[in-house]
SERO-4910 file (N, C-alpha, C, O; in steps of 0.05 Angstrom, whole numbers):
BEGIN
 pado doro    nc1    nc2    nc3   cac1   cac2   cac3    cc1    cc2    cc3    oc1    oc2    oc3
  Met    A   2992   1487   3485   2967   1516   3479   2969   1550   3467   2983   1552   3447
  Thr    A   2962   1566   3473   2955   1576   3452   2979   1617   3455   2971   1638   3467
  Tyr    A   2995   1614   3446   3008   1634   3460   2994   1651   3475   2971   1645   3474
  Arg    A   2998   1671   3489   2972   1689   3492   2987   1723   3492   3011   1725   3496
  Arg    A   2973   1745   3486   2995   1768   3492   2996   1772   3521   2990   1762   3543
  Ser    A   3009   1797   3506   3009   1818   3551   3010   1849   3551   3025   1855   3570
  Leu    A   3006   1861   3543   3003   1886   3545   3035   1899   3540   3055   1889   3551
  Tyr    A   3038   1919   3525   3057   1933   3507   3069   1943   3542   3059   1946   3565
  Pro    A   3099   1947   3527   3107   1969   3539   3107   1988   3546   3102   2005   3529
  Pro    A   3113   2002   3580   3099   2019   3585   3117   2056   3570   3140   2064   3566
  Val    A   3094   2065   3567   3110   2096   3533   3086   2110   3572   3067   2106   3587
  Glu    A   3104   2123   3567   3104   2165   3579   3085   2184   3557   3091   2187   3533
  Pro    A   3064   2195   3569   3052   2217   3547   3074   2238   3540   3089   2245   3558
  Trp    A   3077   2247   3514   3084   2267   3500   3068   2293   3502   3079   2314   3492
  Asp    A   3044   2295   3513   3023   2319   3512   3000   2309   3532   2985   2290   3532
  Thr    A   3008   2340   3554   2982   2333   3583   2971   2363   3582   2983   2385   3579
  Gly    A   2942   2358   3586   2944   2380   3593   2915   2393   3596   2910   2396   3572
  Arg    A   2887   2404   3612   2877   2413   3618   2860   2429   3608   2867   2453   3604
  Leu    A   2836   2421   3602   2815   2416   3596   2782   2438   3619   2769   2429   3638
  Pro    A   2778   2464   3607   2759   2471   3621   2739   2467   3607   2738   2474   3584
  Val    A   2708   2450   3624   2686   2448   3614   2652   2462   3624   2627   2464   3620
  Ser    A   2681   2472   3647   2656   2486   3666   2658   2525   3679   2671   2546   3679
  Asp    A   2642   2514   3685   2661   2537   3701   2673   2526   3729   2693   2537   3737
  Leu    A   2663   2508   3742   2673   2488   3763   2691   2467   3747   2711   2455   3756
  His    A   2681   2465   3721   2700   2432   3723   2723   2437   3711   2724   2456   3696
  Glu    A   2745   2422   3716   2774   2425   3687   2779   2394   3691   2782   2383   3713
  Leu    A   2781   2382   3668   2792   2359   3663   2821   2347   3662   2835   2353   3643
  His    A   2827   2338   3672   2865   2330   3666   2861   2308   3631   2841   2294   3634
  Tyr    A   2867   2306   3616   2887   2295   3591   2904   2293   3580   2917   2310   3568
  Glu    A   2907   2272   3584   2933   2258   3560   2940   2254   3536   2919   2256   3525
  Gln    A   2959   2249   3515   2965   2239   3507   2998   2218   3494   3021   2225   3499
  Cys    A   2988   2190   3477   3023   2181   3484   3020   2170   3458   3000   2171   3445
  Gly    A   3045   2159   3451   3042   2131   3427   3056   2148   3405   3076   2163   3408
  Asn    A   3042   2144   3385   3041   2159   3352   3031   2193   3342   3010   2202   3332
  Arg    A   3043   2201   3346   3031   2226   3338   3016   2223   3308   2998   2236   3297
  Glu    A   3019   2217   3306   3011   2213   3254   2989   2184   3269   2968   2190   3258
  Gly    A   2985   2169   3278   2970   2158   3288   2933   2150   3289   2913   2163   3287
  Lys    A   2937   2129   3291   2897   2127   3272   2890   2129   3316   2896   2112   3333
  Pro    A   2881   2146   3317   2860   2158   3340   2848   2133   3374   2836   2112   3372
  Val    A   2854   2143   3394   2833   2124   3398   2835   2125   3423   2858   2123   3433
  Leu    A   2811   2129   3441   2812   2146   3473   2800   2134   3498   2776   2133   3503
  Phe    A   2811   2130   3506   2811   2109   3531   2794   2111   3556   2801   2114   3579
  Val    A   2769   2107   3548   2734   2124   3577   2749   2099   3594   2751   2076   3585
  His    A   2759   2109   3627   2768   2093   3642   2742   2102   3653   2728   2120   3646
  Gly    A   2737   2074   3683   2710   2055   3699   2695   2082   3709   2693   2106   3706
  Gly    A   2684   2054   3729   2682   2072   3770   2647   2072   3752   2639   2050   3742
  Pro    A   2626   2105   3749   2653   2124   3755   2676   2139   3768   2692   2121   3774
  Gly    A   2685   2159   3773   2700   2164   3790   2724   2147   3787   2738   2148   3807
  Gly    A   2733   2130   3770   2768   2111   3768   2779   2127   3779   2787   2130   3802
  Gly    A   2781   2141   3753   2803   2153   3739   2826   2134   3722   2822   2110   3721
  Cys    A   2851   2144   3709   2849   2126   3702   2899   2118   3705   2923   2124   3709
  Glu    A   2897   2117   3705   2938   2107   3709   2951   2099   3686   2943   2104   3663
  Pro    A   2973   2083   3693   2993   2094   3664   2987   2069   3667   2977   2071   3690
  Asp    A   2985   2035   3659   2976   2020   3659   2955   2029   3636   2961   2009   3623
  Asp    A   2942   2038   3624   2932   2038   3617   2933   2033   3582   2923   2020   3564
  Arg    A   2956   2057   3588   2965   2077   3560   2974   2034   3544   2975   2030   3519
  Arg    A   2977   2017   3557   2983   1985   3545   2962   1970   3535   2959   1946   3530
  Phe    A   2949   1990   3533   2932   1959   3517   2940   1967   3477   2932   1954   3457
  Phe    A   2959   1992   3478   2957   1998   3449   2984   1983   3431   2996   1964   3441
  Asp    A   2990   1990   3414   3015   1996   3399   3027   2012   3410   3010   2027   3420
  Pro    A   3055   2023   3417   3049   2060   3420   3059   2068   3393   3059   2092   3395
  Thr    A   3069   2060   3361   3070   2060   3340   3046   2057   3321   3048   2067   3298
  Ala    A   3027   2046   3325   3006   2046   3314   2989   2080   3313   2987   2097   3295
  Trp    A   2977   2077   3345   2965   2095   3367   2971   2116   3376   2992   2118   3389
  Arg    A   2952   2140   3370   2951   2163   3378   2928   2166   3405   2907   2179   3402
  Ile    A   2934   2154   3430   2937   2133   3455   2925   2171   3478   2939   2183   3494
  Val    A   2895   2177   3469   2888   2187   3491   2871   2189   3514   2846   2187   3515
  Leu    A   2879   2192   3524   2871   2194   3563   2860   2216   3573   2867   2239   3568
  Phe    A   2832   2203   3598   2826   2229   3608   2811   2221   3630   2792   2205   3628
  Asp    A   2822   2236   3663   2793   2236   3693   2784   2250   3678   2794   2270   3667
  Gln    A   2753   2233   3677   2717   2252   3690   2717   2272   3703   2734   2284   3715
  Arg    A   2687   2275   3696   2694   2297   3722   2692   2286   3743   2679   2266   3747
  Gly    A   2710   2302   3766   2727   2299   3808   2747   2271   3805   2751   2259   3827
  Ala    A   2764   2256   3772   2755   2243   3788   2794   2235   3778   2802   2259   3777
  Gly    A   2812   2223   3773   2825   2220   3780   2845   2245   3781   2849   2255   3803
  Arg    A   2859   2257   3755   2868   2292   3771   2850   2312   3763   2856   2335   3767
  Ser    A   2831   2306   3752   2812   2334   3737   2803   2338   3776   2801   2327   3798
  Thr    A   2800   2359   3764   2776   2379   3798   2770   2399   3774   2776   2411   3753
  Pro    A   2744   2388   3804   2755   2394   3829   2748   2378   3844   2726   2380   3855
  His    A   2767   2353   3853   2755   2318   3866   2732   2312   3865   2713   2329   3865
  Ala    A   2731   2290   3865   2703   2285   3895   2681   2289   3884   2660   2278   3891
  Cys    A   2684   2309   3861   2667   2329   3852   2646   2315   3851   2651   2291   3849
  Ile    A   2621   2321   3853   2597   2314   3839   2566   2332   3841   2544   2323   3848
  Glu    A   2572   2355   3835   2558   2393   3824   2567   2384   3786   2581   2365   3778
  Glu    A   2555   2401   3773   2562   2389   3745   2558   2355   3736   2556   2355   3711
  Asn    A   2557   2339   3742   2558   2309   3735   2542   2286   3731   2544   2266   3746
  Thr    A   2526   2287   3711   2523   2265   3686   2528   2252   3671   2544   2260   3654
  Thr    A   2523   2240   3670   2533   2223   3633   2531   2242   3620   2548   2243   3602
  Ala    A   2506   2271   3619   2503   2291   3603   2530   2306   3607   2540   2321   3590
  His    A   2538   2300   3624   2563   2323   3619   2581   2306   3610   2593   2314   3590
  Leu    A   2592   2275   3623   2613   2266   3610   2606   2263   3580   2624   2268   3565
  Val    A   2590   2258   3572   2585   2247   3537   2587   2277   3522   2590   2274   3498
  Ser    A   2585   2304   3530   2595   2329   3528   2610   2339   3531   2610   2361   3521
  Asp    A   2629   2333   3543   2670   2324   3565   2671   2318   3535   2686   2329   3519
  Ile    A   2658   2304   3531   2689   2275   3513   2682   2282   3466   2693   2272   3446
  Glu    A   2667   2297   3470   2671   2318   3459   2664   2353   3448   2654   2369   3432
  Thr    A   2681   2345   3476   2700   2385   3482   2727   2378   3469   2741   2390   3453
  Leu    A   2730   2355   3483   2758   2324   3481   2768   2328   3446   2786   2336   3432
  Arg    A   2742   2317   3444   2755   2303   3417   2755   2329   3395   2762   2322   3372
  Arg    A   2745   2370   3399   2752   2389   3384   2773   2388   3387   2791   2382   3371
  Arg    A   2772   2392   3399   2795   2403   3425   2825   2404   3422   2843   2422   3423
  Leu    A   2823   2373   3417   2848   2353   3391   2848   2361   3362   2868   2366   3350
  Gly    A   2832   2361   3355   2817   2373   3331   2821   2339   3312   2829   2333   3290
  Ile    A   2810   2326   3333   2794   2295   3317   2773   2297   3309   2756   2310   3320
  Asp    A   2772   2278   3278   2753   2277   3262   2734   2254   3289   2724   2262   3310
  Arg    A   2736   2216   3273   2736   2212   3278   2745   2199   3305   2752   2217   3320
  Trp    A   2749   2169   3320   2763   2156   3347   2764   2122   3343   2752   2108   3326
  Val    A   2777   2118   3357   2755   2094   3369   2753   2103   3394   2764   2124   3401
  Leu    A   2734   2081   3417   2730   2094   3444   2734   2051   3451   2722   2031   3443
  Phe    A   2766   2058   3476   2755   2034   3486   2755   2047   3514   2765   2067   3525
  Gly    A   2736   2019   3523   2713   2024   3554   2711   1989   3564   2704   1966   3555
  Gly    A   2719   2002   3584   2717   1986   3609   2696   1984   3636   2701   1999   3656
  Ser    A   2666   1960   3636   2660   1971   3666   2636   1993   3661   2614   1986   3652
  Trp    A   2643   2024   3668   2627   2038   3663   2645   2058   3633   2637   2075   3617
  Gly    A   2670   2046   3639   2678   2058   3605   2657   2044   3591   2641   2062   3587
  Ser    A   2645   2019   3579   2628   2011   3566   2602   2028   3572   2600   2045   3555
  Ser    A   2584   2030   3589   2565   2053   3582   2574   2071   3573   2569   2074   3549
  Leu    A   2594   2092   3589   2606   2117   3583   2605   2125   3540   2596   2141   3525
  Ser    A   2621   2100   3541   2626   2085   3505   2607   2092   3493   2607   2109   3475
  Leu    A   2580   2073   3505   2559   2064   3493   2546   2092   3494   2552   2103   3473
  Ala    A   2528   2112   3513   2517   2126   3510   2550   2158   3500   2538   2172   3515
  Tyr    A   2561   2166   3495   2582   2177   3477   2566   2162   3454   2543   2172   3454
  Ala    A   2567   2145   3438   2568   2125   3409   2546   2151   3415   2546   2176   3415
  Glu    A   2527   2129   3422   2499   2131   3425   2492   2149   3408   2475   2145   3391
  Thr    A   2513   2185   3414   2485   2203   3412   2505   2218   3389   2495   2238   3378
  His    A   2544   2206   3379   2568   2217   3371   2559   2199   3350   2568   2217   3335
  Pro    A   2551   2181   3333   2564   2155   3320   2565   2155   3294   2559   2136   3280
  Asp    A   2577   2192   3282   2582   2198   3273   2624   2209   3270   2635   2220   3252
  Arg    A   2631   2201   3289   2648   2216   3301   2657   2182   3327   2670   2181   3348
  Val    A   2642   2161   3312   2659   2133   3332   2678   2117   3297   2670   2115   3274
  Ala    A   2699   2111   3308   2705   2093   3289   2701   2063   3288   2693   2048   3271
  Ala    A   2709   2058   3316   2701   2032   3327   2714   2029   3355   2736   2033   3365
  Met    A   2694   2022   3363   2692   2007   3392   2710   1980   3404   2709   1959   3391
  Val    A   2729   1982   3429   2736   1949   3441   2711   1977   3467   2709   2000   3473
  Leu    A   2690   1933   3477   2682   1948   3504   2693   1921   3517   2704   1902   3507
  Arg    A   2683   1925   3548   2691   1895   3560   2684   1908   3587   2685   1929   3599
  Gly    A   2676   1879   3589   2664   1874   3628   2635   1888   3627   2631   1904   3645
  Ile    A   2608   1881   3604   2586   1904   3603   2569   1905   3617   2556   1888   3628
  Phe    A   2567   1946   3618   2551   1952   3641   2529   1963   3631   2534   1985   3622
  Leu    A   2507   1955   3629   2487   1962   3615   2468   1989   3637   2448   2002   3630
  Val    A   2484   1990   3670   2465   2018   3682   2445   2001   3695   2459   1992   3713
  Gln    A   2416   1987   3700   2400   1969   3697   2390   1961   3729   2408   1951   3743
  Arg    A   2375   1962   3736   2365   1962   3770   2367   1935   3772   2369   1923   3794
  Ser    A   2367   1916   3737   2373   1885   3758   2413   1885   3766   2425   1872   3782
  Glu    A   2418   1898   3754   2447   1885   3755   2449   1903   3780   2471   1896   3788
  Phe    A   2441   1921   3795   2453   1934   3813   2435   1917   3840   2436   1923   3864
  Asp    A   2411   1888   3821   2407   1869   3847   2431   1845   3848   2441   1835   3868
  Trp    A   2437   1839   3827   2455   1822   3820   2480   1829   3848   2487   1815   3866
  Tyr    A   2488   1857   3839   2523   1867   3838   2518   1846   3879   2531   1829   3892
  Tyr    A   2494   1863   3885   2485   1877   3920   2469   1871   3939   2464   1876   3962
  Arg    A   2462   1859   3921   2440   1830   3945   2439   1811   3931   2446   1794   3948
  Ser    A   2435   1796   3907   2422   1776   3914   2446   1754   3894   2443   1730   3892
  Gly    A   2469   1771   3880   2477   1735   3865   2509   1743   3878   2519   1732   3898
  Thr    A   2519   1758   3867   2555   1765   3882   2561   1757   3907   2583   1749   3914
  Pro    A   2528   1759   3933   2543   1774   3959   2552   1737   3960   2575   1728   3963
  Leu    A   2518   1716   3957   2529   1694   3953   2564   1672   3938   2577   1651   3939
  Val    A   2560   1696   3928   2589   1689   3916   2619   1695   3932   2643   1690   3928
  Phe    A   2607   1708   3950   2633   1730   3963   2627   1741   3991   2633   1762   4001
  Pro    A   2608   1713   4005   2608   1710   4035   2622   1716   4058   2614   1707   4079
  Gln    A   2640   1727   4057   2670   1727   4073   2662   1762   4070   2649   1777   4085
  Ala    A   2680   1771   4031   2663   1806   4026   2632   1810   4041   2626   1828   4056
  Ala    A   2619   1793   4032   2592   1812   4041   2591   1805   4070   2596   1826   4083
  Glu    A   2589   1794   4078   2594   1798   4111   2602   1833   4128   2587   1843   4144
  Arg    A   2627   1846   4118   2639   1858   4124   2624   1887   4103   2628   1910   4112
  Phe    A   2608   1884   4080   2600   1903   4068   2581   1909   4087   2579   1926   4104
  Tyr    A   2566   1887   4078   2533   1888   4092   2532   1898   4120   2513   1910   4129
  Gly    A   2567   1890   4139   2557   1893   4175   2562   1917   4185   2567   1922   4209
  Leu    A   2561   1937   4160   2550   1974   4153   2532   1985   4158   2531   2005   4171
  Ile    A   2506   1966   4143   2485   1966   4154   2446   1961   4178   2426   1947   4183
  Pro    A   2456   1976   4181   2415   1965   4186   2405   1929   4162   2407   1926   4138
  Glu    A   2396   1911   4183   2377   1899   4178   2348   1906   4148   2340   1893   4129
  Asp    A   2343   1932   4158   2330   1932   4158   2318   1954   4141   2296   1964   4137
  Glu    A   2356   1956   4131   2358   1977   4109   2383   1965   4084   2398   1978   4071
  Arg    A   2378   1929   4083   2397   1927   4060   2377   1907   4044   2382   1887   4032
  Gly    A   2364   1915   4046   2346   1910   4017   2339   1934   3992   2318   1935   3979
  Asp    A   2362   1951   3990   2372   1973   3970   2394   1977   3985   2389   1994   4002
  Met    A   2419   1967   3987   2454   1976   3994   2457   2009   3984   2465   2028   3997
  Ile    A   2447   2006   3956   2459   2030   3944   2446   2060   3953   2453   2080   3941
  Ala    A   2427   2060   3973   2407   2078   3973   2408   2072   4016   2394   2079   4035
  Ala    A   2423   2062   4015   2441   2059   4049   2458   2070   4045   2458   2092   4057
  Tyr    A   2483   2064   4026   2516   2086   4025   2510   2093   4021   2503   2104   4042
  His    A   2494   2109   3998   2482   2139   3998   2476   2144   4004   2471   2165   3991
  Arg    A   2462   2144   4032   2457   2150   4068   2482   2169   4080   2486   2192   4088
  Arg    A   2494   2150   4075   2528   2147   4105   2541   2166   4084   2550   2186   4096
  Ile    A   2545   2168   4059   2559   2192   4044   2562   2204   4041   2582   2211   4028
  Gly    A   2532   2222   4058   2513   2246   4062   2533   2244   4085   2555   2254   4082
  Asp    A   2526   2230   4107   2521   2229   4130   2535   2261   4150   2550   2272   4134
  Ala    A   2533   2274   4175   2553   2296   4189   2571   2298   4199   2588   2316   4200
  Asp    A   2568   2264   4213   2589   2262   4220   2613   2240   4184   2609   2226   4164
  Pro    A   2631   2251   4194   2661   2252   4183   2671   2220   4183   2684   2211   4164
  Glu    A   2664   2201   4211   2677   2180   4199   2644   2167   4198   2636   2144   4192
  Val    A   2640   2175   4201   2598   2137   4189   2613   2149   4152   2618   2130   4139
  Arg    A   2618   2179   4137   2625   2175   4110   2651   2164   4100   2653   2152   4079
  Arg    A   2678   2171   4122   2700   2160   4116   2704   2136   4121   2726   2128   4115
  Leu    A   2684   2117   4132   2688   2082   4134   2660   2067   4118   2650   2045   4122
  Ala    A   2650   2090   4099   2606   2083   4087   2638   2084   4051   2644   2067   4034
  Leu    A   2644   2099   4055   2671   2098   4023   2691   2088   4025   2704   2083   4004
  Ala    A   2701   2081   4049   2721   2056   4043   2702   2029   4035   2699   2022   4011
  Glu    A   2691   2018   4053   2678   1988   4046   2665   1993   4012   2677   1981   3994
  Trp    A   2645   2007   4004   2641   2005   3985   2651   1996   3970   2646   1973   3961
  Ala    A   2683   2031   3959   2705   2011   3948   2713   1984   3967   2704   1961   3962
  Arg    A   2726   1988   3983   2727   1951   3983   2709   1922   3972   2715   1901   3963
  Trp    A   2691   1932   3977   2669   1919   3957   2678   1904   3929   2679   1881   3921
  Glu    A   2684   1924   3921   2682   1920   3889   2707   1903   3888   2709   1879   3885
  Ala    A   2732   1928   3894   2762   1904   3898   2749   1886   3905   2729   1891   3891
  Glu    A   2743   1865   3919   2752   1836   3930   2741   1821   3911   2747   1798   3905
  Thr    A   2723   1836   3900   2704   1824   3867   2696   1822   3846   2675   1817   3833
  Ser    A   2726   1830   3844   2732   1849   3806   2748   1825   3798   2756   1825   3774
  Ser    A   2753   1807   3812   2766   1779   3794   2772   1766   3803   2774   1766   3827
  Leu    A   2784   1740   3778   2773   1694   3792   2786   1694   3813   2777   1679   3831
  Leu    A   2821   1718   3821   2841   1713   3827   2832   1734   3847   2820   1754   3841
  Pro    A   2842   1725   3878   2842   1767   3894   2862   1767   3879   2873   1751   3865
  Asp    A   2866   1794   3886   2889   1820   3880   2895   1843   3901   2888   1867   3905
  Pro    A   2916   1822   3916   2917   1849   3937   2918   1875   3928   2903   1894   3935
  Asp    A   2944   1874   3906   2946   1906   3903   2931   1919   3892   2937   1943   3894
  Arg    A   2903   1914   3874   2885   1925   3875   2871   1938   3880   2861   1956   3866
  Val    A   2860   1929   3926   2853   1915   3948   2854   1948   3959   2836   1964   3965
  Ala    A   2895   1946   3959   2911   1956   3975   2894   1992   3962   2886   2010   3977
  Arg    A   2893   1990   3932   2896   2014   3915   2875   2022   3923   2875   2046   3929
  Tyr    A   2846   2005   3927   2820   2024   3926   2819   2028   3951   2798   2040   3957
  Gly    A   2835   2023   3976   2836   2028   4000   2843   2057   4016   2838   2070   4036
  Arg    A   2864   2058   3980   2875   2094   3991   2848   2113   3990   2831   2113   3972
  Ala    A   2850   2135   4024   2817   2135   4031   2818   2173   4001   2799   2188   3997
  Glu    A   2840   2174   3990   2834   2197   3969   2819   2190   3929   2806   2202   3911
  Phe    A   2836   2157   3935   2820   2142   3907   2794   2140   3922   2779   2157   3915
  Ala    A   2782   2117   3947   2764   2120   3954   2729   2147   3940   2710   2148   3924
  Glu    A   2744   2163   3964   2728   2184   3962   2721   2186   3929   2697   2184   3923
  Ala    A   2733   2189   3915   2727   2194   3891   2712   2177   3887   2687   2179   3888
  Phe    A   2728   2149   3879   2713   2123   3862   2673   2124   3881   2653   2132   3868
  Ala    A   2671   2114   3908   2646   2113   3927   2638   2137   3927   2614   2140   3929
  Gly    A   2657   2165   3924   2634   2187   3932   2613   2188   3898   2589   2182   3899
  Ile    A   2626   2196   3872   2621   2189   3844   2596   2158   3840   2571   2160   3842
  Glu    A   2607   2137   3835   2594   2118   3844   2563   2116   3857   2543   2105   3847
  Leu    A   2566   2128   3882   2541   2123   3891   2520   2143   3881   2495   2141   3879
  His    A   2545   2174   3870   2526   2191   3861   2504   2179   3847   2480   2176   3852
  Tyr    A   2525   2167   3819   2514   2163   3794   2498   2135   3802   2485   2134   3781
  Phe    A   2489   2112   3816   2476   2095   3814   2470   2096   3823   2480   2076   3832
  Ala    A   2446   2106   3849   2441   2136   3853   2403   2136   3855   2384   2131   3869
  Asn    A   2414   2148   3821   2402   2177   3795   2411   2148   3777   2415   2155   3754
  Leu    A   2415   2119   3780   2416   2113   3757   2426   2108   3726   2418   2096   3706
  Gly    A   2449   2125   3733   2466   2133   3708   2450   2145   3712   2433   2128   3718
  Phe    A   2435   2173   3714   2432   2194   3702   2419   2197   3666   2422   2215   3650
  Phe    A   2405   2173   3665   2388   2157   3638   2365   2172   3630   2350   2178   3649
  Asp    A   2356   2179   3605   2339   2191   3611   2319   2161   3623   2308   2159   3645
  Tyr    A   2318   2147   3609   2306   2121   3617   2319   2093   3633   2344   2094   3634
  Glu    A   2305   2067   3648   2328   2046   3648   2321   2042   3633   2297   2049   3630
  Gly    A   2345   2021   3599   2351   2007   3593   2356   2019   3565   2348   2010   3544
  Gln    A   2373   2042   3569   2372   2065   3547   2388   2052   3522   2380   2048   3499
  Leu    A   2422   2043   3535   2450   2034   3522   2422   2011   3498   2413   2011   3476
  Leu    A   2421   1994   3526   2418   1985   3498   2380   1976   3480   2376   1959   3462
  Ala    A   2366   1989   3488   2345   2007   3470   2351   2025   3447   2340   2032   3426
  Glu    A   2380   2029   3462   2382   2061   3416   2395   2033   3405   2388   2028   3382
  Ala    A   2420   2008   3421   2441   1999   3403   2432   2007   3371   2445   2009   3350
  Asp    A   2408   2010   3378   2408   2018   3334   2433   2039   3331   2455   2029   3326
  Arg    A   2430   2058   3333   2436   2086   3324   2465   2065   3327   2483   2080   3320
  Ile    A   2480   2033   3336   2511   2038   3343   2510   2020   3310   2531   2008   3316
  Ala    A   2504   2010   3288   2490   1980   3287   2515   1974   3260   2521   1951   3251
  Arg    A   2525   1995   3252   2545   1995   3244   2570   2000   3247   2587   1995   3230
  Ile    A   2574   2011   3270   2611   2005   3274   2625   1987   3294   2625   1976   3316
  Pro    A   2636   1992   3271   2650   1963   3278   2667   1943   3308   2685   1936   3293
  Gly    A   2672   1934   3326   2674   1929   3340   2688   1901   3365   2707   1890   3355
  Ala    A   2685   1895   3378   2698   1888   3400   2678   1891   3418   2669   1913   3424
  Ile    A   2668   1861   3433   2654   1856   3455   2681   1840   3480   2693   1821   3470
  Val    A   2687   1845   3503   2701   1828   3518   2697   1825   3534   2706   1840   3552
  His    A   2674   1795   3543   2679   1805   3568   2683   1774   3590   2689   1755   3576
  Gly    A   2680   1769   3614   2705   1742   3633   2680   1725   3637   2666   1735   3654
  Arg    A   2668   1696   3624   2659   1679   3642   2643   1688   3669   2619   1692   3675
  Tyr    A   2663   1689   3678   2649   1692   3719   2648   1722   3719   2633   1728   3738
  Asp    A   2655   1742   3708   2652   1771   3712   2628   1768   3734   2606   1760   3726
  Met    A   2633   1774   3763   2610   1774   3794   2601   1807   3791   2581   1813   3804
  Val    A   2617   1831   3773   2610   1859   3779   2587   1854   3757   2563   1851   3763
  Cys    A   2593   1854   3735   2573   1852   3713   2563   1828   3694   2574   1827   3672
  Pro    A   2549   1813   3698   2534   1797   3689   2539   1794   3661   2536   1813   3646
  Leu    A   2549   1768   3650   2551   1765   3621   2539   1763   3614   2545   1745   3598
  Arg    A   2513   1770   3610   2482   1773   3600   2481   1800   3582   2469   1806   3561
  Asn    A   2502   1816   3604   2499   1836   3590   2510   1831   3562   2499   1838   3541
  Ala    A   2536   1818   3565   2545   1816   3534   2538   1811   3516   2542   1820   3494
  Val    A   2525   1795   3525   2502   1771   3503   2486   1785   3483   2484   1784   3458
  Glu    A   2464   1806   3517   2450   1824   3497   2456   1834   3481   2451   1824   3459
  Leu    A   2466   1853   3481   2484   1890   3472   2492   1865   3451   2475   1864   3433
  Ser    A   2514   1844   3447   2521   1831   3409   2493   1822   3399   2489   1818   3375
  Arg    A   2472   1817   3417   2451   1819   3394   2440   1843   3387   2417   1841   3377
  Arg    A   2450   1864   3390   2441   1888   3385   2457   1899   3370   2453   1915   3352
  Trp    A   2472   1892   3375   2511   1904   3364   2525   1894   3353   2548   1889   3360
  Thr    A   2511   1886   3326   2517   1867   3300   2545   1866   3294   2554   1847   3281
  Glu    A   2556   1879   3301   2580   1891   3278   2611   1887   3296   2635   1888   3290
  Ala    A   2587   1881   3331   2613   1860   3342   2617   1844   3356   2601   1833   3370
  Glu    A   2655   1840   3351   2654   1795   3359   2650   1796   3380   2654   1819   3388
  Leu    A   2643   1779   3396   2625   1781   3424   2655   1744   3423   2656   1723   3410
  Gln    A   2678   1763   3452   2693   1747   3454   2696   1741   3483   2711   1756   3495
  Ile    A   2684   1720   3497   2674   1697   3521   2706   1693   3541   2711   1670   3550
  Ile    A   2720   1710   3544   2736   1705   3572   2734   1676   3591   2718   1675   3610
  Asp    A   2751   1651   3584   2737   1637   3604   2739   1619   3638   2726   1605   3653
  Asp    A   2775   1639   3636   2776   1634   3650   2773   1670   3666   2796   1677   3663
  Ala    A   2762   1687   3676   2763   1714   3676   2744   1715   3691   2726   1698   3695
  Gly    A   2748   1742   3701   2724   1760   3709   2735   1782   3709   2756   1787   3697
  His    A   2721   1801   3726   2710   1835   3712   2744   1849   3709   2750   1865   3691
  Asp    A   2749   1846   3715   2779   1868   3714   2801   1862   3687   2817   1843   3684
  Ala    A   2797   1879   3675   2810   1882   3647   2841   1883   3644   2852   1892   3624
  Phe    A   2864   1866   3679   2881   1853   3675   2888   1833   3689   2905   1832   3707
  Glu    A   2869   1808   3676   2870   1793   3679   2886   1783   3653   2895   1796   3634
  Pro    A   2888   1757   3658   2921   1741   3622   2904   1739   3604   2908   1744   3581
  Gly    A   2874   1727   3618   2873   1722   3585   2851   1748   3566   2849   1751   3542
  Thr    A   2832   1769   3599   2824   1789   3586   2838   1807   3563   2833   1816   3541
  Val    A   2858   1809   3583   2896   1823   3575   2900   1813   3536   2904   1824   3514
  Asp    A   2896   1788   3548   2898   1777   3511   2884   1791   3488   2888   1806   3468
  Ala    A   2859   1775   3505   2828   1785   3478   2832   1822   3472   2839   1826   3448
  Leu    A   2830   1848   3488   2838   1865   3492   2870   1879   3477   2868   1904   3474
  Val    A   2887   1872   3471   2903   1865   3451   2913   1864   3439   2932   1875   3429
  Arg    A   2890   1836   3435   2885   1837   3396   2873   1841   3394   2866   1822   3380
  Ala    A   2847   1858   3396   2826   1864   3391   2844   1892   3384   2844   1898   3360
  Thr    A   2860   1912   3403   2856   1930   3395   2883   1933   3362   2889   1951   3347
  Asp    A   2893   1905   3363   2911   1902   3340   2899   1914   3308   2905   1932   3293
  Arg    A   2884   1899   3309   2861   1892   3291   2851   1912   3285   2848   1919   3262
  Leu    A   2843   1927   3309   2825   1951   3297   2853   1987   3290   2851   2011   3283
  Arg    A   2871   1970   3297   2899   1990   3292   2901   2008   3258   2915   2028   3255
  Gly    A   2891   1999   3243   2898   1989   3203   2923   1988   3185   2921   1982   3161
***
């Protein structure tokens, strides 16, 4: 049996700060690991997910200068769950502002799910600032992916979870679950809004890994987390990620052609189909594609952890 790598031990930040990026938004960021190490930016998912302490542990703290930040409205950034002035272009600009604030010339990007989308968007905008990328659970923000996850694919694999997810929506609205839930989180009735936020977050929590994870379901079920996660995610998904056109991330992947990196994707990822990773690897030829045969979408499944830690070890220099 091949030995699988695990996460590095817990590490605490040596720097935390606040970064004003507009008159409205202020971001939380932190740094840990080696102050003189190779810079790496952890780009969290969602959008709206925020960072957790275990996110620091994919990197050797003796080799990496590890930077984490909460995107607009997420985690400890303020205002909490705010969707005003919150688009992909804003987030790409925020990453560049953070890079300049920290005095970093070039850095490695590490992102999964929406974090892979935002990492690609940043790298395609600022390829000269990206030394390498490690991307997981590739999300290309296309209608076909939404159809798979909310209607034609994943509900067939998780029928009981789907029954609950669909249960909040009348049958005549179920053809577009994003629009249906988006309407409900904007409802004047706070109970309608609360239920919609909770059920949207629960669906993702229940479908993200090969095996059930009660801890993730509990975390996603916290009202404060669900408000940012579901609210911001629906804001982005209802607007196809605020990209200039559908398929932009894949179409403009030639801009990252010379950036080295790794693509890690679970074979049984029910959130983001495996074909996303395969299609990206055909365009981003400098990246090594690794398919994890016993994993779904979650970053913390054993096979995925092994692949991600090995990838960051290869790139640490």
